[in-house]
N, C-alpha and C positions, 0 to 999 in steps of 0.2 A: 620420560623424556622431559628435560627442563624446558620451561616456557621461553620463547623468544622474547627479547626486550620489549618489542612492540606489543606482544600478547600480554605481558605483565602490565604494561601501561594501559592496555585496553581494559583489562579486568579491573584495575584500580579506578580508572575513569568512570566506567559503568557503575561501579559501586558508589562512587562519590555522587554521581548524578542521580542515582536512585534515592539515596538518603536525602540529598538536597531537595529533590522534587517532592518527596513525601512531606518534608518540613514545610516547603513552600505551599503545599495544598492544605495542610492541616493547622499550621500556626501562622495566622495572618501577620503578626508582628515581625516575623522573620523574612517576609517576602522580599524586601528590597536587598538586604545583604545576600540572601541565597540566590537571587537572580544574578547578582554580580559573580558569586562563586561559580555558578553553573557556566556562565559565559567565559570567565577566565580559565576555568578548568578545560573547557573545550578547546580554546585557543592554545593553551599550554600543551595539551595532549597532542594536538595536530603538529605543532612545531617540533616538539621533542620526538614524536614518532617519526617525522620526516628525517630528522638528524640521525636517529638510530638506524634507520633502514636504508639510507643511501648506500649504493646508487640505485638499488632496485628493491621495491617493496615485495616481500613474500606474501603479505596479506593485504587485501584491500582495506583502506583506512576509512572505515565508516563510523567510528566511534563518535566524532563530534556531532553527528546527526542526532544523537540521543539528547543533546542539549536543546533541541527544537521542541521537545515535548511540552514544556510549560507554555510556549507560545501558542501551540495548538489548543491546549486546554483553555487558555485565556480567550482565544478567538471564539471557541464554541460557547464558552460560558457567557461572554458578553452578547452573543447573538440573541437578540430579542429578550434579554434578561432571563434566559432559561435556567430553571433550577431543578427540573425533572427531565432526565434524558434517558433514552434507551438506545442501544446500539445493536445493529444486526451482526450476526456471526454465522459462519458457514458450517456449524456443527462442532466447532472447536473453541477453546478458550481464546480470548482476544482482549488486548488492552483497550479500555474504553475511555474516550475523552468525554468530558461532561462537567457537571457543576463542581466547584471547588468545595472540598469536603469540610473546610474550616468555616465556611460561611454560615452565619446564623440562619436557621430555617432551611438549610440545603436539603433537598428532598432525595428521593430514591433514584438510583440508576439501575438499569437492568439490561439484559440481553435477550434477543430472540433469534431463532434460527431462520436462515434464508429458506423460503418456501413454506414457512409456517405463519401466515398472517393472523391466524387465530391466536397465537401467542401474543403478538403485538396488540391485537384488539383487546385482549384481556388486561394487558398491562396499562394501556391508555384508559380503559374504562375504570380501572382502579385508582387512577390519579384524581386528586381533589378537583372538584368542579371549578372552572375558571383559572386554574393554574396553567401557566405557559408550559408547553411540552415540545421537546425537540427530539426527533428520531434521526439517528445518524447511521448511514450505511455506505459501504464501498460500492461504487458502480461496477468496478472490476476488481476482484480480489487480487491483491498484489503477490500472493504466493501460488494460489491454485490457477489463476487466470480465468476464473469463472465469472459470468455476468450475472448481476443481481436480477431477481425477478421483480423489477421496479413497479409495474402496475398494481400488484397486490398490496404492498405496504403503502403506496401512494393513496390508494382508495381508502385504506383504513385511516390514514392520517387526515384525509379530508373529512371523513365522517366524524372524527373526534376533534377537529380544529387544531391539529398538531402541525408543526412545520417539519418538512422532510429535508434533511441535510445530506446531499449526495456527493461523496468524494469521488470525482471522476478522473483522478490523476492518471490511472492506467488505461482509461478508455478513450479519453479525448485525443483525437488525432489518429486513432486506430479503428474504432468501430463508429458506425454512423447509421443514418436512416436506411431502412430496408426498402427495396423496390425491384421491379422486373429487370432493370439494367445493372444491378450490382454485380461487380466482378467476382465476388466471393462472399462467403457467409458473414464477413465482417461488415457488410453493408456498403454504403457509399458516403463520400464526403468527409468522413472522420469527425462528424460533429457531435460525437459523444453518446453516452449511454441513454440519455433521455430520449433522443431521437431514435436510437437503435431499438429501444423498447416501445416506440410509438406513444410515449407519454407526453403529458403537458408540463410546462414549466410553472403552472399555477401552484401556489402554496409550497414551492420547493426552493431550495438554495443549492444550486449546482456549484461545485468548487473544482477547479482543475488547474493544470499547469502545462507549460510549453516545454519543460525540460525533457520529457520523454520522447514524444513523436517529433517535436520541432527543434530540439537541441537548443533551446533558448531559455535564458534565466528570467522567467516571467511566470506569474500565476494570476489567477482571476477568481473572483467570487461574484456570482450573478444573483441578485436578490431584489425584492421590491423596494421602492424608494424609502418607505418608513424604516425598514430594517437597515438599509444602507446608511441613512442618516444616524441611526443609533450606533452602528458600528464605527462610523467616523468619529463620534464624540466620546466613545467609551473604550475602544480597543487601543491599548498602549502601543503595540507594534505599528498601528496606522498613524497615530498622532506623533510619535517621536522618531520615526524612521524617515530617511531622506528619499528623494525620487530615485527610480532605478537608473542605472547607467544607460546612456543613449543607445549603446549597442544592443541592449536587451530588447526594447520594443522594436528596434530596427530589424533584428534577426527574426523576431516573432512575426512581424508584418511580411517579411520576405518568405517565411515559411508558410504563412497563410496564402500568399500568392502562388507559391509552388503547389500547394494543396489544391487550390482552385483549378490550376491548369492541368496538372497531371498526377494528382495525389492517389487516385484509385489504383493505378498500375503498381506503384511501389507497395501498396498494401496487399495486393494479391500474391506477391512473391513470398512474403513471410508466412502467409496462410498456407501456401502449398508446401513450404519447407517445414513448417510446424507439423503438418500432417505426416511428413516423412519421419520426423523424429518420434512422434507419438506412435506411429505404426511400428517403428523399430523397437521401441520400449515395450510395446504390446507383444511383439515377437519374442522378446527376452523374458516375458512373464512378469515384468515389473509393473508395480502399481503406480499410477499417477492420478492426481485428483482433477486433472484438466478434462472437463467434459464439453467445454465450449470452443475448444481448438484455438484459443488465442495464443500469441507467441510468448507465453510465460508457462514454463513446464517445471513443476515441482516433482522431484524424484526422492521419495523417502528411502532411507536405508533400513535393512533388517536389524542392524545393530547400531544404535545411536553413537556408541563409543568409537565407531570407525570414522566418524566425520572428519576429524583432523587429518587422518591419513588419506582419506578420499580427496579432500581439498588439495592436499599436497600432490597427490597423484595426478589430478586433473591439471593443476598448474604446470607440472613438469611436462605434461602432454600438450601444453599450449592452449588449454581450454579454460576460459574465464567464466566462472559461475559465482553465484551468491550462496555461501554456506547458510543453511537454515538450522540453527542450533536451539536447543532448549535453553531458556524459556521463551525465546522469540516465537517458537512454534511448540505445540505439545510434544512431549518426549517421543511418542510413537510416530511422529511425523518428521523427526530430525532427518535432514538430508541436504539437498542442494537444489537451487533454482537455476534453470537454463533460460536465457533470454535470447530470442531469435530476432534479428533486425533486418531491415531492408538491404543493408550492406553485405550480409552473409550470402555467399554464393552456394550453388549446388555442391561444389567441391568442398566447401566448409562443412556442409551437412554430411557428406560422405565421411569426412574425417571425424566429425563429432560422433557419428553412429559407430564407427570403428573403435573409437576410444571407449564409448559406452559398453561395447561388447567386451573389451578387455577388462574394463572396470567391474562389470558384473561377474566375470570369472574369478576375480580376486576378492571383491567385497560384495557380499550378497545384498541385493536390493530388496526392498519390501515387496512381497508377492501380492498379486491380486486376491488370492485366496485368504491371506491373512487380513487384508483390508476388509474383505467381505465379512469375515468373522467378527472383526471389531465393530463394524456397523451394526451387525445383528445384536451384539451385546448392548 
């Protein structure tokens, strides 16, 4: 089947950004022109793709987000002058932000598995004495919906004098502090993974955003004053970008006000509806990696080659999902991600479950038994 124009453009843009990013990270002299190339390529891809796909997009246009990768690398690299970083992973391969590979003396980067603090302890112990170290992990995994076991790596980081960088993009506004009055197992107040896990903010750098739970174009990084001052003076995106539009902090403040007044009730509904979807998938014999019941449900396919047809099938059925293709996820986890929101009704969940039943009859989903075998291997 020939590729759609937007898909051709998507493939070309991703290839260009990957090549430019590798050059940016490995050849310091090329950073300025390559930064411009990446930015212009993203803008050109967005505009051209919109023109090609009017009046309706058959595919979500997520390619320009790839251009944000160098910004994330720059921010993590500048934070406290880190040159040796390790990144948590949930048992699968994952792209790691960290030191720029072209820097003289840039040290090692590594990965450790969630739930294996002994791995992290060994990696930090092997780092040269006195070298700054940064440990990065997701508070809530963006594909599996699982919550990091934060206290264990936090304790290891404190023992070795390392800074813990927690990306709470998918937890902030959804999960929060636990207590007797919580309406569901997401906790209360939506104040993020650190409170959800009962951890302290000492020696950690929580990062999050308002675009998920609060629908506002705003993000934050919370850090000690010395690190904040360093970031202000060394991070290019901070020094050269303008202030956010007035509407962004205004809608964020309004969202926080709504959260204070009645935020726990809207969080209980997605929890209950997520339970329904997970129970239905369990009844179909399908494997999901979601063990913490957050409203992010990854559904791997038995045959990764079915992904394009599966995405088209769901779109025709009126179900909007996020395709998860290799190499964004490991090949044996290729599938799609379902996101359940406070606006979804019980009728929406009835419809989704019915579509999933028809989908499973046409395209085999990865079974739990196959998942168990891969874990044993």
